VMD Tcl script that builds the backbone (N, CA, C; Angstrom):
set m [mol new atoms 348]
animate dup $m
set s [atomselect $m all]
$s set {name element resname resid chain x y z} {
  {N N MET 1 A 0.959 -0.994 0.119}
  {CA C MET 1 A 0.093 0.083 0.167}
  {C C MET 1 A 1.017 1.335 -0.036}
  {N N PHE 2 A 0.253 1.866 -0.911}
  {CA C PHE 2 A 1.321 3.587 -1.023}
  {C C PHE 2 A 0.891 4.347 0.306}
  {N N ASN 3 A 2.028 5.240 0.549}
  {CA C ASN 3 A 1.258 5.972 1.959}
  {C C ASN 3 A 0.896 7.365 0.988}
  {N N GLY 4 A 0.610 8.437 1.752}
  {CA C GLY 4 A 0.376 9.851 1.168}
  {C C GLY 4 A 1.224 10.116 0.255}
  {N N THR 5 A 2.574 10.473 0.109}
  {CA C THR 5 A 3.268 11.069 -0.703}
  {C C THR 5 A 3.426 10.253 -1.577}
  {N N GLN 6 A 3.654 8.674 -1.601}
  {CA C GLN 6 A 3.670 7.711 -2.640}
  {C C GLN 6 A 2.624 8.115 -3.771}
  {N N GLY 7 A 1.903 8.063 -2.759}
  {CA C GLY 7 A 0.255 7.726 -3.615}
  {C C GLY 7 A 0.279 9.172 -4.744}
  {N N THR 8 A 0.697 10.271 -4.033}
  {CA C THR 8 A 0.510 11.336 -4.937}
  {C C THR 8 A 1.484 11.344 -5.857}
  {N N MET 9 A 2.644 10.669 -6.318}
  {CA C MET 9 A 3.849 10.501 -6.499}
  {C C MET 9 A 3.280 9.515 -7.717}
  {N N VAL 10 A 2.490 8.706 -7.363}
  {CA C VAL 10 A 1.965 7.392 -8.545}
  {C C VAL 10 A 1.015 8.446 -9.654}
  {N N ALA 11 A 0.146 9.503 -8.896}
  {CA C ALA 11 A -0.684 9.792 -9.218}
  {C C ALA 11 A -0.541 10.933 -10.274}
  {N N ALA 12 A 0.605 11.718 -10.077}
  {CA C ALA 12 A 1.103 12.688 -10.634}
  {C C ALA 12 A 1.902 12.122 -12.086}
  {N N PHE 13 A 2.615 10.778 -11.639}
  {CA C PHE 13 A 3.083 9.813 -12.896}
  {C C PHE 13 A 2.201 9.599 -13.891}
  {N N ALA 14 A 1.196 9.276 -13.006}
  {CA C ALA 14 A 0.061 8.478 -14.230}
  {C C ALA 14 A -0.540 9.704 -15.173}
  {N N ALA 15 A -1.046 10.849 -14.415}
  {CA C ALA 15 A -1.586 12.096 -15.232}
  {C C ALA 15 A -0.666 12.406 -16.409}
  {N N SER 16 A 0.791 12.397 -15.880}
  {CA C SER 16 A 1.622 12.782 -16.704}
  {C C SER 16 A 1.801 12.217 -18.006}
  {N N ALA 17 A 1.779 10.842 -17.800}
  {CA C ALA 17 A 1.595 9.736 -18.773}
  {C C ALA 17 A 0.468 9.988 -19.556}
  {N N ALA 18 A -0.614 10.117 -19.198}
  {CA C ALA 18 A -1.980 10.134 -19.759}
  {C C ALA 18 A -1.789 11.656 -20.926}
  {N N PHE 19 A -1.228 12.582 -20.241}
  {CA C PHE 19 A -0.859 13.622 -21.288}
  {C C PHE 19 A 0.058 13.549 -22.067}
  {N N SER 20 A 1.034 12.971 -22.070}
  {CA C SER 20 A 1.891 12.524 -23.039}
  {C C SER 20 A 1.006 11.884 -24.212}
  {N N LEU 21 A 0.695 10.696 -24.039}
  {CA C LEU 21 A -0.441 9.942 -24.995}
  {C C LEU 21 A -0.959 11.088 -25.617}
  {N N LEU 22 A -1.801 11.879 -24.717}
  {CA C LEU 22 A -3.254 12.485 -25.413}
  {C C LEU 22 A -2.196 13.939 -26.361}
  {N N GLY 23 A -1.236 13.807 -25.910}
  {CA C GLY 23 A -0.471 15.207 -26.880}
  {C C GLY 23 A 0.010 14.627 -28.090}
  {N N GLY 24 A 0.163 13.317 -28.561}
  {CA C GLY 24 A 0.200 12.860 -29.869}
  {C C GLY 24 A -1.261 13.028 -30.591}
  {N N CYS 25 A -2.355 13.047 -29.886}
  {CA C CYS 25 A -3.387 12.926 -30.544}
  {C C CYS 25 A -4.020 14.420 -31.270}
  {N N ALA 26 A -3.038 15.224 -30.576}
  {CA C ALA 26 A -3.599 16.980 -30.764}
  {C C ALA 26 A -2.907 17.498 -31.731}
  {N N PHE 27 A -2.488 16.863 -33.013}
  {CA C PHE 27 A -2.427 17.345 -33.938}
  {C C PHE 27 A -3.211 17.939 -34.966}
  {N N THR 28 A -3.290 18.761 -35.625}
  {CA C THR 28 A -4.065 19.474 -36.070}
  {C C THR 28 A -4.358 19.236 -37.717}
  {N N HIS 29 A -3.306 18.526 -38.229}
  {CA C HIS 29 A -2.972 18.080 -39.434}
  {C C HIS 29 A -1.841 17.178 -39.844}
  {N N SER 30 A -2.875 16.076 -40.685}
  {CA C SER 30 A -1.953 14.809 -40.675}
  {C C SER 30 A -0.905 14.859 -41.941}
  {N N THR 31 A -0.426 13.999 -41.829}
  {CA C THR 31 A 1.112 13.942 -43.292}
  {C C THR 31 A 0.188 12.774 -43.701}
  {N N ASP 32 A -0.549 12.426 -44.896}
  {CA C ASP 32 A -0.308 11.344 -45.445}
  {C C ASP 32 A 1.224 10.797 -46.352}
  {N N LEU 33 A 1.927 10.046 -45.620}
  {CA C LEU 33 A 3.481 9.970 -45.812}
  {C C LEU 33 A 3.273 8.719 -46.738}
  {N N ALA 34 A 2.160 8.225 -47.176}
  {CA C ALA 34 A 2.106 7.076 -48.179}
  {C C ALA 34 A 2.040 7.554 -49.421}
  {N N LEU 35 A 1.737 8.692 -49.872}
  {CA C LEU 35 A 1.659 9.702 -50.830}
  {C C LEU 35 A 3.540 9.942 -51.399}
  {N N GLY 36 A 4.589 10.322 -50.247}
  {CA C GLY 36 A 5.373 10.436 -50.585}
  {C C GLY 36 A 6.189 11.426 -49.382}
  {N N THR 37 A 6.730 12.312 -49.914}
  {CA C THR 37 A 7.889 13.087 -48.485}
  {C C THR 37 A 7.746 14.626 -49.026}
  {N N PRO 38 A 7.482 15.494 -48.186}
  {CA C PRO 38 A 7.582 16.993 -48.404}
  {C C PRO 38 A 9.058 17.326 -49.168}
  {N N ALA 39 A 8.911 18.406 -49.956}
  {CA C ALA 39 A 10.353 18.514 -50.741}
  {C C ALA 39 A 10.454 19.903 -50.648}
  {N N ASP 40 A 10.152 21.126 -50.142}
  {CA C ASP 40 A 10.321 22.421 -49.791}
  {C C ASP 40 A 11.648 22.258 -49.839}
  {N N GLY 41 A 12.114 23.566 -50.835}
  {CA C GLY 41 A 13.588 23.823 -50.775}
  {C C GLY 41 A 14.082 23.062 -51.695}
  {N N TYR 42 A 13.780 22.046 -52.412}
  {CA C TYR 42 A 14.379 21.213 -53.067}
  {C C TYR 42 A 13.718 21.621 -54.721}
  {N N SER 43 A 14.566 21.257 -55.865}
  {CA C SER 43 A 14.219 21.365 -57.113}
  {C C SER 43 A 13.009 20.495 -57.601}
  {N N TYR 44 A 11.928 21.339 -58.493}
  {CA C TYR 44 A 10.863 20.119 -58.488}
  {C C TYR 44 A 10.988 20.089 -60.230}
  {N N ASP 45 A 10.001 18.817 -60.608}
  {CA C ASP 45 A 9.982 18.814 -61.870}
  {C C ASP 45 A 8.908 19.865 -62.906}
  {N N ARG 46 A 7.765 20.094 -62.186}
  {CA C ARG 46 A 6.645 20.799 -62.525}
  {C C ARG 46 A 6.146 21.726 -61.611}
  {N N LYS 47 A 5.348 22.751 -62.136}
  {CA C LYS 47 A 4.664 23.422 -60.956}
  {C C LYS 47 A 2.900 22.918 -61.343}
  {N N VAL 48 A 2.239 23.066 -60.496}
  {CA C VAL 48 A 0.880 22.836 -60.759}
  {C C VAL 48 A -0.067 23.621 -59.907}
  {N N LEU 49 A -0.747 24.555 -60.359}
  {CA C LEU 49 A -1.684 25.254 -60.359}
  {C C LEU 49 A -3.138 24.415 -59.507}
  {N N ILE 50 A -3.163 25.156 -58.427}
  {CA C ILE 50 A -4.637 24.593 -57.592}
  {C C ILE 50 A -5.497 25.882 -57.779}
  {N N GLY 51 A -6.286 25.607 -58.532}
  {CA C GLY 51 A -7.136 26.949 -58.476}
  {C C GLY 51 A -8.485 27.018 -57.405}
  {N N VAL 52 A -9.390 27.875 -57.207}
  {CA C VAL 52 A -10.534 27.653 -56.527}
  {C C VAL 52 A -11.474 26.687 -56.612}
  {N N ASN 53 A -11.410 26.390 -58.311}
  {CA C ASN 53 A -12.406 25.163 -58.260}
  {C C ASN 53 A -11.815 24.147 -58.641}
  {N N THR 54 A -10.658 23.732 -58.620}
  {CA C THR 54 A -9.971 22.657 -58.976}
  {C C THR 54 A -10.051 21.416 -58.015}
  {N N ARG 55 A -11.118 20.063 -58.632}
  {CA C ARG 55 A -11.043 19.224 -57.676}
  {C C ARG 55 A -9.870 17.975 -57.701}
  {N N PHE 56 A -9.559 18.023 -58.593}
  {CA C PHE 56 A -7.944 16.726 -58.425}
  {C C PHE 56 A -7.087 17.620 -59.738}
  {N N VAL 57 A -5.960 16.377 -59.409}
  {CA C VAL 57 A -4.811 16.978 -59.847}
  {C C VAL 57 A -4.137 15.270 -60.486}
  {N N ASN 58 A -3.310 15.140 -61.702}
  {CA C ASN 58 A -2.671 13.996 -61.774}
  {C C ASN 58 A -1.259 14.423 -61.780}
  {N N VAL 59 A -0.794 13.439 -61.193}
  {CA C VAL 59 A 0.748 13.491 -61.183}
  {C C VAL 59 A 1.084 11.962 -61.575}
  {N N ALA 60 A 3.090 11.991 -61.662}
  {CA C ALA 60 A 3.321 10.419 -61.838}
  {C C ALA 60 A 4.120 10.456 -60.506}
  {N N ALA 61 A 4.344 9.048 -60.424}
  {CA C ALA 61 A 4.841 8.195 -59.293}
  {C C ALA 61 A 6.683 8.600 -59.354}
  {N N GLY 62 A 7.103 9.291 -58.637}
  {CA C GLY 62 A 8.713 9.794 -58.801}
  {C C GLY 62 A 8.853 11.373 -58.841}
  {N N GLU 63 A 7.620 12.080 -59.481}
  {CA C GLU 63 A 7.546 13.406 -59.593}
  {C C GLU 63 A 7.660 14.312 -58.251}
  {N N VAL 64 A 8.448 15.623 -58.857}
  {CA C VAL 64 A 8.533 15.986 -57.363}
  {C C VAL 64 A 7.782 17.273 -57.931}
  {N N ILE 65 A 6.433 17.698 -57.450}
  {CA C ILE 65 A 5.710 18.729 -57.780}
  {C C ILE 65 A 6.031 20.066 -57.162}
  {N N LYS 66 A 5.661 21.391 -57.511}
  {CA C LYS 66 A 5.536 22.379 -56.717}
  {C C LYS 66 A 3.871 23.011 -57.025}
  {N N PHE 67 A 3.415 22.418 -55.624}
  {CA C PHE 67 A 1.929 23.085 -55.799}
  {C C PHE 67 A 1.625 24.801 -55.578}
  {N N ILE 68 A 0.878 25.143 -56.144}
  {CA C ILE 68 A 0.433 26.762 -55.897}
  {C C ILE 68 A -0.758 26.696 -56.032}
  {N N VAL 69 A -1.060 27.542 -54.671}
  {CA C VAL 69 A -2.710 27.215 -54.243}
  {C C VAL 69 A -2.937 28.635 -53.933}
  {N N GLN 70 A -4.091 29.045 -55.060}
  {CA C GLN 70 A -4.814 30.483 -55.509}
  {C C GLN 70 A -5.643 30.149 -54.504}
  {N N GLU 71 A -5.984 31.537 -53.607}
  {CA C GLU 71 A -7.125 31.618 -52.611}
  {C C GLU 71 A -8.163 32.589 -53.349}
  {N N PRO 72 A -8.992 32.559 -52.763}
  {CA C PRO 72 A -10.201 33.039 -53.684}
  {C C PRO 72 A -10.024 34.843 -53.577}
  {N N ASP 73 A -9.113 35.347 -52.329}
  {CA C ASP 73 A -8.725 36.753 -52.564}
  {C C ASP 73 A -7.647 37.130 -53.344}
  {N N GLY 74 A -7.079 36.012 -54.029}
  {CA C GLY 74 A -5.982 36.646 -54.862}
  {C C GLY 74 A -4.500 36.176 -54.383}
  {N N ALA 75 A -4.449 35.953 -53.252}
  {CA C ALA 75 A -3.222 35.224 -52.531}
  {C C ALA 75 A -2.790 33.809 -53.062}
  {N N ASP 76 A -1.560 33.970 -53.153}
  {CA C ASP 76 A -1.155 32.266 -53.583}
  {C C ASP 76 A -0.195 32.106 -52.301}
  {N N ARG 77 A -0.398 30.432 -52.134}
  {CA C ARG 77 A 0.550 29.763 -51.086}
  {C C ARG 77 A 0.841 28.686 -52.093}
  {N N SER 78 A 1.948 28.233 -51.444}
  {CA C SER 78 A 2.662 26.908 -52.051}
  {C C SER 78 A 3.304 25.702 -51.149}
  {N N PHE 79 A 3.217 24.655 -51.917}
  {CA C PHE 79 A 4.330 23.668 -51.089}
  {C C PHE 79 A 4.672 22.747 -51.825}
  {N N THR 80 A 5.905 21.902 -51.882}
  {CA C THR 80 A 6.422 21.033 -52.882}
  {C C THR 80 A 6.477 19.544 -52.188}
  {N N TRP 81 A 5.905 18.794 -52.955}
  {CA C TRP 81 A 5.984 17.338 -52.536}
  {C C TRP 81 A 6.541 16.376 -53.600}
  {N N ARG 82 A 7.211 15.471 -53.033}
  {CA C ARG 82 A 7.966 14.362 -53.877}
  {C C ARG 82 A 7.181 13.215 -53.716}
  {N N PHE 83 A 6.698 12.639 -54.905}
  {CA C PHE 83 A 5.972 11.566 -54.734}
  {C C PHE 83 A 6.734 10.491 -55.457}
  {N N ASN 84 A 7.404 9.924 -54.010}
  {CA C ASN 84 A 8.132 8.989 -54.296}
  {C C ASN 84 A 7.614 7.619 -53.725}
  {N N ILE 85 A 6.657 7.218 -54.585}
  {CA C ILE 85 A 6.119 5.846 -54.229}
  {C C ILE 85 A 6.128 5.079 -55.302}
  {N N VAL 86 A 6.020 3.720 -55.276}
  {CA C VAL 86 A 6.262 2.800 -56.461}
  {C C VAL 86 A 5.257 2.554 -57.087}
  {N N ARG 87 A 4.159 2.671 -56.322}
  {CA C ARG 87 A 2.413 2.165 -56.926}
  {C C ARG 87 A 1.616 3.398 -57.337}
  {N N GLU 88 A 0.788 3.248 -58.003}
  {CA C GLU 88 A -0.398 3.901 -58.228}
  {C C GLU 88 A -0.856 4.068 -56.852}
  {N N SER 89 A -1.589 5.360 -56.887}
  {CA C SER 89 A -2.517 5.765 -55.537}
  {C C SER 89 A -3.224 6.966 -55.749}
  {N N VAL 90 A -4.117 7.254 -55.066}
  {CA C VAL 90 A -5.238 8.244 -54.698}
  {C C VAL 90 A -5.208 8.807 -53.435}
  {N N GLY 91 A -5.048 10.066 -53.418}
  {CA C GLY 91 A -5.135 10.509 -52.031}
  {C C GLY 91 A -5.701 11.637 -52.322}
  {N N ASP 92 A -5.256 12.599 -50.971}
  {CA C ASP 92 A -5.902 14.109 -50.694}
  {C C ASP 92 A -4.933 14.816 -50.637}
  {N N LEU 93 A -4.385 16.118 -51.377}
  {CA C LEU 93 A -3.450 16.665 -51.199}
  {C C LEU 93 A -3.752 17.349 -49.881}
  {N N SER 94 A -5.321 18.080 -49.450}
  {CA C SER 94 A -5.024 18.692 -48.169}
  {C C SER 94 A -4.643 17.952 -47.072}
  {N N THR 95 A -4.282 16.469 -46.928}
  {CA C THR 95 A -3.977 15.912 -45.968}
  {C C THR 95 A -2.304 15.995 -46.022}
  {N N ILE 96 A -1.552 16.267 -47.034}
  {CA C ILE 96 A -0.016 16.704 -47.106}
  {C C ILE 96 A 0.319 17.890 -47.489}
  {N N ALA 97 A -0.810 18.603 -47.507}
  {CA C ALA 97 A -0.180 20.374 -47.907}
  {C C ALA 97 A -0.043 20.858 -46.101}
  {N N PRO 98 A 0.958 21.758 -45.832}
  {CA C PRO 98 A 0.633 22.287 -44.788}
  {C C PRO 98 A -0.074 22.953 -44.033}
  {N N ALA 99 A -0.417 23.237 -42.651}
  {CA C ALA 99 A -1.410 23.761 -42.259}
  {C C ALA 99 A -1.553 24.995 -42.796}
  {N N GLY 100 A -2.883 25.100 -43.443}
  {CA C GLY 100 A -3.302 26.264 -43.628}
  {C C GLY 100 A -3.054 26.783 -45.080}
  {N N VAL 101 A -2.553 25.646 -45.949}
  {CA C VAL 101 A -2.335 25.862 -47.237}
  {C C VAL 101 A -3.191 25.488 -48.323}
  {N N LEU 102 A -3.938 24.529 -47.705}
  {CA C LEU 102 A -4.862 23.977 -48.719}
  {C C LEU 102 A -6.420 23.597 -47.972}
  {N N ASP 103 A -7.253 24.502 -47.379}
  {CA C ASP 103 A -7.896 24.028 -46.593}
  {C C ASP 103 A -9.132 22.943 -46.831}
  {N N ARG 104 A -9.208 22.672 -48.253}
  {CA C ARG 104 A -10.322 22.035 -48.614}
  {C C ARG 104 A -9.925 20.508 -49.465}
  {N N PRO 105 A -10.585 19.706 -49.706}
  {CA C PRO 105 A -10.283 18.420 -50.443}
  {C C PRO 105 A -9.972 18.844 -51.985}
  {N N VAL 106 A -8.820 18.144 -52.125}
  {CA C VAL 106 A -8.560 18.187 -53.758}
  {C C VAL 106 A -7.636 16.664 -53.931}
  {N N LYS 107 A -8.533 15.664 -54.708}
  {CA C LYS 107 A -7.782 14.666 -55.167}
  {C C LYS 107 A -6.548 14.648 -56.060}
  {N N VAL 108 A -5.657 13.575 -55.635}
  {CA C VAL 108 A -4.489 13.616 -56.085}
  {C C VAL 108 A -4.353 12.167 -56.544}
  {N N VAL 109 A -4.263 12.178 -58.317}
  {CA C VAL 109 A -4.184 10.670 -58.699}
  {C C VAL 109 A -2.658 10.608 -59.171}
  {N N VAL 110 A -1.707 9.504 -58.374}
  {CA C VAL 110 A -0.515 9.149 -58.841}
  {C C VAL 110 A -0.629 8.415 -59.614}
  {N N GLY 111 A -0.023 8.423 -61.012}
  {CA C GLY 111 A -0.044 7.553 -62.050}
  {C C GLY 111 A 1.338 6.861 -62.291}
  {N N PRO 112 A 1.312 5.692 -62.902}
  {CA C PRO 112 A 2.764 5.125 -63.451}
  {C C PRO 112 A 3.947 6.245 -63.760}
  {N N ASN 113 A 4.871 5.861 -63.399}
  {CA C ASN 113 A 6.090 6.948 -64.237}
  {C C ASN 113 A 6.328 6.212 -65.335}
  {N N PRO 114 A 6.140 7.376 -66.668}
  {CA C PRO 114 A 6.439 6.860 -68.052}
  {C C PRO 114 A 7.815 6.564 -67.926}
  {N N LEU 115 A 9.083 6.884 -67.189}
  {CA C LEU 115 A 9.965 6.536 -67.614}
  {C C LEU 115 A 10.198 5.026 -67.044}
  {N N TYR 116 A 9.620 4.197 -66.404}
  {CA C TYR 116 A 9.782 2.717 -66.420}
  {C C TYR 116 A 8.784 2.050 -66.890}
}
mol reanalyze $m
mol bondsrecalc $m
mol representation Tube
mol addrep $m
């Protein structure tokens, strides 16, 4: 049986552990690394404009794409992504864009790399 001090220390440790575990759930934006990896600051193969009415984009596996997101107010934000995956895939650009850059779903279709 724990005395008062030991019980308080155990309770504090348990609370600390619980908050640590919950802290991992506090992310406001997830990154779907199954679609590749961020490539900001690296050279890219091409630019793709995401307009206010864009619903999907096509890319090829292995491409590095700089996405330029146009906002209704005329502001542009961008991010670069390396689609270093080996299979065809479909995902949502809003899950890989940095927080605040693309706040609506835009489907990305990753096709086969024509070089292979």
